[in-house]
GUVO-85554 format. One record per residue (C-alpha): z, x, y. Coordinates in steps of 0.02 Angstrom, whole numbers, padded with zeros to 5 digits, always signed. Layout:
BEGIN
ZXY
...
This chain:
BEGIN
+02918+06030+04846
+03067+06003+04959
+03247+06007+04906
+03378+05887+04967
+03558+05939+04979
+03669+05812+04893
+03831+05788+04986
+03984+05690+04940
+04063+05570+05063
+04226+05622+05140
+04387+05527+05107
+04374+05452+05281
+04197+05391+05247
+04252+05313+05083
+04400+05227+05166
+04286+05161+05303
+04161+05094+05176
+04300+05009+05078
+04369+04931+05236
+04195+04868+05279
+04178+04786+05108
+04349+04703+05124
+04310+04642+05300
+04142+04578+05241
+04222+04473+05105
+04343+04395+05229
+04201+04366+05354
+04096+04283+05218
+04243+04172+05171
+04271+04119+05352
+04086+04083+05379
+04077+03978+05221
+04238+03888+05263
+04179+03848+05439
+04024+03761+05370
+04114+03692+05216
+03989+03783+05104
+04079+03768+04937
+03969+03892+04843
+03994+04020+04982
+04182+03993+04977
+04183+04014+04789
+04077+04173+04801
+04193+04250+04930
+04348+04205+04828
+04268+04278+04671
+04222+04437+04764
+04400+04452+04831
+04477+04426+04659
+04355+04549+04579
+04389+04682+04708
+04577+04656+04692
+04566+04673+04502
+04461+04831+04518
+04580+04913+04642
+04758+04858+04601
+04836+04998+04705
+04753+04938+04865
+04809+04792+04974
+04744+04630+04902
+04600+04545+04992
+04661+04379+04921
+04824+04405+05017
+04722+04411+05178
+04624+04256+05131
+04783+04165+05078
+04862+04209+05246
+04713+04131+05333
+04720+03978+05222
+04907+03953+05252
+04893+03979+05440
+04754+03849+05451
+04853+03727+05343
+05007+03749+05452
+04910+03717+05613
């Protein structure tokens, strides 16, 4: 029988993972928007709103998506 040491991620690793999730949501939104895939757009928006609701003290992902939407609309 072998034993495995259970380690906890560092604060930096947690922050990096959270940033990856946020970037992934924005990337998914942009990919769906580029192909006009409505279900993909809705999924990305739902994921952004869910993450924002779950972490109210963090910067809102919807703010990033809204900034993209407004910049495209202004162009």
